[in-house]
C-alpha positions, 0 to 999 in steps of 0.5 A, a space after each residue: 453496500 454493493 459487494 466487491 463482486 459488482 459494479 467494477 467501473 475501470 479496466 484495470 480493476 476488471 483485470 485485477 479482479 480476475 487475477 487476484 483472489 477475492 480476499 486480496 482484491 477486496 483488501 485493495 479495492 475496499 475501504 472501511 465499513 460501508 465504503 462511504 469514505 471511498 465514495 465521498 472521495 470519488 464524489 469530491 474529486 468529481 466536482 472538479 473539472 478541467 477548463 480547456 482554453 482554445 488557441 492558447 500557446 501550450 508549447 511550454 506546458 510543464 507539470 514539474 514541481 519540487 517537493 522537499 528539495 527534490 524535483 519531480 515530473 508531476 505534483 502527484 505520485 504513488 501513495 503507500 499501500 500495505 502488503 503490496 507484495 501480496 498483490 504482485 510479485 515484489 510489489 513494493 519494488 515494482 511500484 518504486 521502479 515505476 515511480 522512478 521511471 516516471 520521476 514521481 514520488 512513491 511513498 513506502 508503506 510501513 506495512 510493506 513486506 519487503 525490507 525498506 533498505 531494498 525499496 529505497 535502493 529501487 528509488 523510493 525516497 519517502 517512508 510512511 510510518 505508523 508511529 507508536 506512542 512510545 518514544 524509544 521505539 520511535 527513535 530507533 525506527 527513525 534511526 533505521 529510516 535515516 540509515 536506509 537513505 530515505 529523505 522524507 518521513 511521512 507521519 500518518 495521523 489518520 488511525 488512532 485506533 484500528 479501522 473497522 474494515 467490515 469489507 475484509 470480513 466479507 471477502 475473507 481477508 484478515 491479517 494475519 492470513 488465516 488458512 481457512 478452506 475459503 482462503 485455500 479455495 480462493 487461492 487455488 481458483 486463481 492459479 496465476 496469482 498462486 504460482 506467479 505471486 505467492 509460490 514465487 515469493 515463498 520459493 525465492 524469499 521465504 515467508 513474507 514478514 512485516 519488515 518495516 513497522 519497527 527498527 527490527 523485523 516484524 512477524 510473518 503474515 502467517 502467524 497465530 499470534 500476530 499483533 500490530 504493535 501500535 503501542 499507545 498510539 491513541 496518545 499521540 
């Protein structure tokens, strides 16, 4: 498989590649193992095309739709991405505010690093959960999500066991973050991200934690004994 250093096709990815440490960029742009599922998705979408119809009245065109009782300007939105706050300062809030401004849905990731209550206040109404197979933990989490004001609960069913993200190994990304010489150099060599995202977060908000996996605060992203407690998820 081509490395994440090569064949970057889009302008936004080129900017992100220069700004972000290699490990963080690799986490965002990659997929599991050989990236085959990612390529398949692009190829599947590539099989569809728009068919223009000329000399047709398009003055009343409208993409608006209603999803779960709320009206949106378009039938698509922002999908959940864990650890968004590593990619940009207060990344989840940036996404929520952008979605609100465009009036499209934004789904908050359970792996986000900002408290769900803050993200909901920024305009996010969808919460995406990785449910453990333990009813007591599930019910407590649902109570918290409801109390925070979320309207749509998205149950994720795609990972009964953790994905094998070999691309993360190649790029040096791990969770928890491990302060290896490679990661330290990777951070220092990207001063914009180091100062504008990482140090700014630490200075203003302290060490990022997994805030929303459970009804209570999770561990910090720099932790020697971090375990993502998905419980008996393979029994769901």
